[in-house]
C-alpha positions as CSV (number, residue, x, y, z in Angstrom):
1,M,116.8,60.0,109.1
2,S,118.9,63.1,108.8
3,Y,119.9,65.5,106.0
4,S,123.0,67.6,105.4
5,E,123.3,67.7,101.6
6,P,120.0,68.6,99.9
7,A,119.0,66.6,96.8
8,R,118.7,68.6,93.6
9,S,115.2,69.7,92.6
10,A,113.5,71.1,89.6
11,V,111.8,73.8,91.7
12,R,112.8,77.4,91.6
13,P,114.9,77.6,94.8
14,R,118.7,77.1,94.5
15,W,120.1,74.9,97.1
16,Y,123.8,74.8,97.9
17,P,125.0,71.5,99.5
18,G,128.0,71.4,101.7
19,R,127.6,74.8,103.4
20,T,128.9,75.0,107.0
21,G,127.1,76.4,110.0
22,A,128.3,78.9,112.6
23,A,130.0,76.0,114.5
24,G,132.1,75.2,111.4
25,G,130.7,71.7,110.4
26,N,128.0,70.5,108.1
27,L,124.6,70.8,109.7
28,T,122.2,67.9,109.7
29,V,118.4,68.0,110.4
30,R,116.5,65.1,112.1
31,P,113.5,64.6,114.3
32,I,114.0,65.1,118.1
33,G,111.9,64.2,121.0
34,A,109.7,66.7,122.9
35,A,112.0,66.5,126.0
36,E,115.1,67.3,124.0
37,H,113.3,70.1,122.2
38,L,112.1,71.6,125.5
39,A,115.6,71.4,127.0
40,F,116.9,73.4,124.0
41,V,114.1,76.0,124.4
42,R,114.9,76.4,128.1
43,A,118.6,77.0,127.3
44,Q,117.7,80.1,125.1
45,R,117.1,83.6,126.4
46,S,114.0,84.1,124.4
47,V,111.8,81.9,122.2
48,S,108.3,82.4,120.8
49,F,105.8,80.2,122.5
50,L,104.7,79.1,119.0
51,Q,108.1,77.3,118.8
52,T,107.6,75.2,122.0
53,P,106.8,71.5,121.8
54,A,103.5,72.1,123.7
55,W,102.2,74.4,120.9
56,G,102.1,71.3,118.6
57,R,99.5,69.8,121.0
58,V,97.4,73.0,121.0
59,K,97.1,73.1,117.2
60,T,95.1,69.9,117.0
61,E,94.2,70.4,113.3
62,W,97.9,70.2,112.4
63,R,100.4,67.4,113.0
64,G,103.3,68.7,115.1
65,E,106.9,67.6,114.7
66,S,110.0,68.7,116.5
67,L,113.2,69.0,114.4
68,G,116.8,69.6,115.5
69,W,119.8,70.9,113.7
70,Y,123.0,69.1,114.7
71,D,126.7,70.1,114.3
72,G,128.1,66.6,114.7
73,R,126.5,65.3,117.9
74,R,125.7,68.8,119.3
75,L,122.1,70.2,119.0
76,V,122.5,73.8,117.8
77,G,119.0,74.6,116.5
78,A,115.4,73.5,116.9
79,G,112.0,74.1,115.4
80,L,108.4,73.1,115.8
81,V,107.0,72.1,112.4
82,L,103.2,72.0,112.0
83,H,102.1,69.8,109.1
84,R,98.9,70.6,107.3
85,P,97.6,68.1,104.6
86,V,96.4,69.3,101.2
87,P,92.7,68.6,100.3
88,R,92.6,65.7,97.9
89,F,96.4,65.2,98.2
90,D,96.6,63.8,101.7
91,R,100.1,62.5,101.5
92,F,101.5,66.0,100.9
93,T,101.7,68.7,103.6
94,L,102.4,72.4,104.1
95,A,105.2,72.5,106.7
96,Y,104.8,75.6,108.8
97,L,107.3,76.9,111.4
98,P,105.5,79.9,113.1
99,E,107.9,82.5,114.4
100,G,110.7,80.1,113.8
101,P,112.8,78.1,113.6
102,V,115.2,78.8,116.6
103,I,118.5,79.0,114.7
104,D,121.4,81.5,114.3
105,W,119.8,83.9,111.8
106,S,122.8,86.2,111.9
107,G,125.1,83.8,110.0
108,D,124.8,81.9,106.7
109,I,121.1,81.0,106.6
110,D,121.6,78.7,103.6
111,A,123.5,76.3,105.9
112,W,120.4,76.1,108.1
113,L,117.6,76.2,105.6
114,D,119.0,73.9,102.9
115,P,119.0,70.7,105.0
116,L,115.6,71.7,106.4
117,A,114.2,71.9,102.8
118,A,115.7,68.6,101.8
119,F,114.4,66.8,104.9
120,L,110.9,68.2,104.6
121,E,110.7,67.6,100.8
122,A,111.6,63.9,101.4
123,R,108.9,63.7,104.1
124,G,106.2,64.8,101.6
125,A,106.1,68.6,102.2
126,F,104.9,70.5,99.1
127,A,106.0,73.8,100.6
128,I,107.6,75.3,103.7
129,R,106.3,78.4,105.5
130,L,108.4,80.0,108.2
131,G,108.5,83.3,110.0
132,P,112.0,84.3,111.1
133,P,112.0,85.9,114.6
134,V,114.2,88.7,113.2
135,R,113.5,92.4,113.3
136,T,114.0,94.7,110.2
137,D,112.9,98.1,111.5
138,T,112.1,99.8,114.8
139,W,110.2,103.0,115.5
140,S,110.1,104.7,118.9
141,A,106.8,105.7,120.5
142,A,107.8,109.4,119.9
143,Q,108.4,108.7,116.2
144,V,105.0,106.9,115.9
145,K,103.3,109.9,117.6
146,E,104.9,112.3,115.2
147,G,103.8,110.2,112.3
148,I,100.2,110.1,113.6
149,A,100.2,113.9,114.0
150,D,101.6,114.4,110.5
151,P,98.7,114.3,107.9
152,G,101.4,113.7,105.2
153,V,102.4,110.4,106.7
154,R,100.0,107.5,106.2
155,R,102.2,104.5,107.1
156,L,105.0,103.6,109.4
157,T,107.1,102.6,106.4
158,E,106.9,106.2,105.0
159,M,108.7,107.6,108.0
160,S,112.4,108.2,108.1
161,G,114.8,107.9,111.1
162,Q,113.8,104.4,112.3
163,W,116.5,102.0,113.5
164,S,117.1,99.3,110.8
165,D,118.6,96.0,111.7
166,P,121.2,94.8,109.1
167,V,120.6,91.2,110.1
168,G,116.9,91.6,109.1
169,A,117.8,93.2,105.8
170,R,120.3,90.4,105.1
171,V,117.8,87.6,105.9
172,T,115.1,89.3,103.8
173,S,117.5,89.6,100.8
174,R,118.8,86.0,101.1
175,L,115.3,84.5,101.3
176,R,114.2,86.4,98.3
177,D,117.4,85.4,96.3
178,A,116.9,81.7,97.2
179,G,113.3,81.6,95.9
180,W,111.3,82.1,99.0
181,L,108.0,84.0,98.5
182,P,106.9,86.7,101.0
183,Q,103.4,86.1,102.5
184,S,102.9,89.0,104.8
185,P,100.2,91.5,103.5
186,E,100.8,95.2,103.3
187,D,98.3,96.0,106.1
188,G,100.2,93.8,108.5
189,F,97.5,91.2,109.2
190,G,96.9,88.0,107.3
191,V,96.4,84.3,107.8
192,G,99.6,83.8,109.7
193,H,101.2,85.8,112.5
194,P,101.7,89.6,112.3
195,Q,104.7,91.2,110.7
196,F,104.3,94.5,112.6
197,K,104.1,94.3,116.4
198,Y,104.2,96.7,119.4
199,E,106.7,95.9,122.2
200,I,107.7,97.4,125.5
201,P,111.4,96.9,126.3
202,L,111.8,95.9,130.0
203,A,115.5,95.1,130.4
204,G,117.1,97.6,132.8
205,K,113.8,99.3,133.6
206,T,112.0,99.9,136.8
207,E,108.2,100.1,137.4
208,E,108.5,103.8,137.9
209,A,110.3,104.3,134.7
210,L,107.8,102.2,132.8
211,F,104.9,104.1,134.3
212,R,106.5,107.4,133.4
213,G,107.1,106.2,129.9
214,M,103.4,105.8,129.3
215,N,101.4,108.7,127.9
216,Q,99.1,110.8,130.2
217,Q,96.0,109.0,129.2
218,W,97.4,105.5,130.1
219,R,98.7,106.8,133.4
220,R,95.3,108.4,134.1
221,N,93.4,105.2,133.2
222,I,95.6,103.1,135.5
223,R,95.0,105.5,138.4
224,K,91.3,105.6,137.6
225,A,91.1,101.8,137.8
226,D,92.8,101.8,141.2
227,K,90.5,104.6,142.4
228,E,87.4,102.7,141.2
229,G,88.5,99.6,143.2
230,V,89.4,97.4,140.2
231,E,91.2,94.3,141.5
232,V,93.4,92.1,139.1
233,T,94.1,88.6,140.1
234,V,95.6,85.5,138.4
235,G,92.9,82.9,138.2
236,E,91.7,79.7,136.5
237,D,88.1,80.6,135.5
238,L,88.4,80.0,131.8
239,K,84.6,79.9,131.4
240,A,84.2,83.4,132.8
241,F,87.1,84.6,130.5
242,H,85.5,82.9,127.5
243,D,82.1,84.4,128.1
244,L,83.6,87.9,128.2
245,Y,85.8,87.1,125.2
246,V,82.7,86.1,123.2
247,H,81.0,89.3,124.2
248,T,84.1,91.2,123.0
249,A,84.1,89.4,119.7
250,G,80.5,90.3,119.1
251,R,81.2,94.0,119.9
252,D,84.4,94.2,117.9
253,R,83.3,92.0,115.1
254,F,85.8,89.1,115.0
255,T,85.2,85.4,115.1
256,P,85.9,84.0,118.6
257,R,87.7,80.7,119.3
258,P,85.8,78.0,121.2
259,L,86.2,77.4,124.9
260,R,87.8,74.0,124.1
261,Y,90.6,75.8,122.3
262,F,91.6,77.7,125.4
263,E,91.2,74.7,127.7
264,T,93.6,72.8,125.4
265,M,96.0,75.7,125.3
266,F,96.1,76.1,129.1
267,A,96.5,72.4,129.7
268,A,99.3,71.9,127.1
269,L,101.3,75.0,128.0
270,S,100.9,74.5,131.8
271,A,102.0,70.9,131.6
272,E,105.2,72.0,129.8
273,D,105.9,74.7,132.4
274,P,103.6,75.8,135.3
275,E,104.7,79.4,134.7
276,R,104.1,79.3,131.0
277,I,100.6,80.7,130.8
278,R,98.5,82.8,133.1
279,L,94.9,84.2,133.1
280,Y,94.4,87.7,134.5
281,L,90.9,88.7,135.7
282,A,89.9,92.2,136.6
283,H,86.9,92.6,138.8
284,Q,85.2,95.7,140.0
285,R,82.6,95.3,142.8
286,G,82.2,91.6,141.9
287,D,81.8,92.2,138.2
288,L,84.3,90.8,135.7
289,V,85.2,93.9,133.6
290,A,88.3,92.7,131.8
291,A,90.5,89.6,131.3
292,A,93.7,88.8,129.5
293,V,96.0,85.8,128.8
294,L,99.8,86.2,129.3
295,V,102.3,83.6,127.9
296,R,105.9,83.7,128.8
297,V,108.9,81.7,127.5
298,G,112.2,82.7,129.0
299,A,112.6,86.4,128.8
300,H,109.8,87.0,126.3
301,A,106.3,87.8,127.7
302,V,103.3,87.9,125.3
303,Y,99.9,89.4,125.7
304,A,98.1,86.7,123.8
305,Y,94.3,87.3,124.2
306,G,92.2,90.0,125.9
307,A,88.5,90.7,126.6
308,S,86.6,93.5,128.1
309,S,83.0,94.3,129.2
310,T,81.1,97.0,127.3
311,E,79.5,98.0,130.6
312,K,81.8,99.6,133.2
313,R,84.3,100.5,130.6
314,E,84.9,103.7,132.5
315,V,86.6,101.8,135.3
316,R,89.4,100.9,132.9
317,G,89.8,97.3,133.7
318,S,91.8,96.6,130.5
319,N,94.4,99.1,131.5
320,A,94.6,97.6,135.0
321,C,95.1,94.1,133.4
322,Q,97.9,95.3,131.1
323,W,99.7,97.1,134.0
324,A,99.5,94.0,136.1
325,M,101.0,91.9,133.3
326,I,103.7,94.4,132.6
327,R,104.7,94.5,136.2
328,D,104.7,90.7,136.6
329,S,106.8,90.3,133.4
330,L,109.3,92.8,134.7
331,A,109.5,91.0,138.1
332,A,110.0,87.7,136.2
333,G,113.1,89.1,134.6
334,C,111.7,89.5,131.1
335,D,113.4,91.6,128.4
336,V,110.3,92.5,126.5
337,Y,106.6,92.7,126.9
338,D,105.0,91.9,123.5
339,L,101.6,93.5,122.8
340,R,101.5,91.5,119.5
341,G,100.1,92.8,116.2
342,I,99.5,96.2,114.9
343,T,98.9,97.5,111.3
344,P,101.4,99.9,109.9
345,T,98.7,102.5,109.1
346,L,98.9,106.0,110.6
347,D,96.0,107.3,108.6
348,A,93.3,108.7,111.0
349,D,90.6,107.5,108.6
350,D,91.7,103.9,108.7
351,P,89.7,101.8,111.3
352,H,93.0,100.1,112.3
353,A,94.6,103.4,113.4
354,G,93.1,103.2,116.8
355,L,95.0,100.0,117.6
356,I,98.4,101.6,117.1
357,R,97.3,104.7,119.0
358,F,96.2,102.6,122.0
359,K,99.4,100.5,122.1
360,T,101.7,103.6,121.5
361,G,100.3,105.0,124.7
362,T,102.2,102.3,126.7
363,G,105.6,103.8,125.5
364,G,107.7,101.2,123.9
365,R,108.3,100.8,120.2
366,A,106.7,99.6,116.9
367,V,108.7,96.8,115.2
368,R,108.6,95.3,111.8
369,Y,109.8,91.7,111.5
370,V,111.0,89.8,108.4
371,G,107.5,88.4,108.1
372,E,106.4,85.0,106.8
373,W,107.9,83.4,103.7
374,D,107.0,80.3,101.6
375,L,109.3,78.0,99.8
376,P,107.4,75.9,97.1
377,L,108.9,72.4,96.9
378,R,106.3,71.0,94.6
379,P,105.0,74.0,92.6
380,M,101.9,72.4,91.0
381,I,100.6,71.3,94.4
382,Y,101.6,74.6,95.9
383,R,99.6,76.5,93.3
384,A,96.6,74.2,93.8
385,F,96.8,74.8,97.6
386,D,97.1,78.6,97.2
387,L,94.0,78.6,94.9
388,Y,92.1,76.5,97.4
389,M,92.9,78.8,100.3
390,K,91.9,81.9,98.2
391,R,88.6,80.4,97.4
392,R,87.8,79.6,101.0
393,G,89.0,83.0,102.1
394,R,92.0,81.5,103.9
């Protein structure tokens, strides 16, 4: 089954059949196998690990499906769709493409999204949620520091002088005009994946340049860890990591994932590519003082999870872990080291402000992405699902 010309619908979005893609022909959407999907991912310079076939096997509470966009017989786009059923409406699903799909976002996005919407509606989706991997704004570390120091600036978005991406602005405008509904909250964190991130560009850099780009505190902490004999290794002891992670969750007041989740994650991602995921363990005199999980797809390296001991924090194991992962990502030829989510707050009284201060110390840049958007296909079911999620606190 494939789709190129969407059926008309009574829902709010306007679909335009017959659009052409970047390659010049009508694009069709149909299911693809995991091997074909993975081959497409490997041919790209950078893809989110959330858009790999393996991620569908990690999210066991969802049903994963790989879809491909075809221009004639040529595969020109791909996406991992996670299907979540609606309570009491089991035959309908929310179709979620986290940090995807992998398509040409710089062109006519209707040509890509119209056949996707038609295909998923016919398969029982009541709504589509996606998160285009497209930047809208970028702030340098120096700009962020200036904003933090200025009591008149409370949010990144209140600052001027950032670099704005016209592609991101165009994608945002087109999604809104076509009836997609923004889902990313103002504070940057929500149910889905973060709209604001902190990234360190690696392309064309050396270790020395990256180290010099960090602030004095980060450089001091890395040197301190080395002086205190902190050793960072790549290991496989997920139980030790998870024990430290649960300790961190209790200290920092977040709900930890179970050990089984990480066992599934490492098994699925490693089976897809032995270099996909790594566990970094920082020991000092035999004690595990910090640990972190690094995931890499092509030229994109991601700091996915971290944990640290409350005792021996003065030996700076977390800084040592980060520096080891940054150096390894650089050596692997990555373009970017992704420190994941931040909030846009620069208000010193906001409890989230410490996060952006910590990450800004690495150098790099704060980035805002297009964020996550919903397209209701069956409005009544969508409203019922939204109400259900609000009642259970999402």
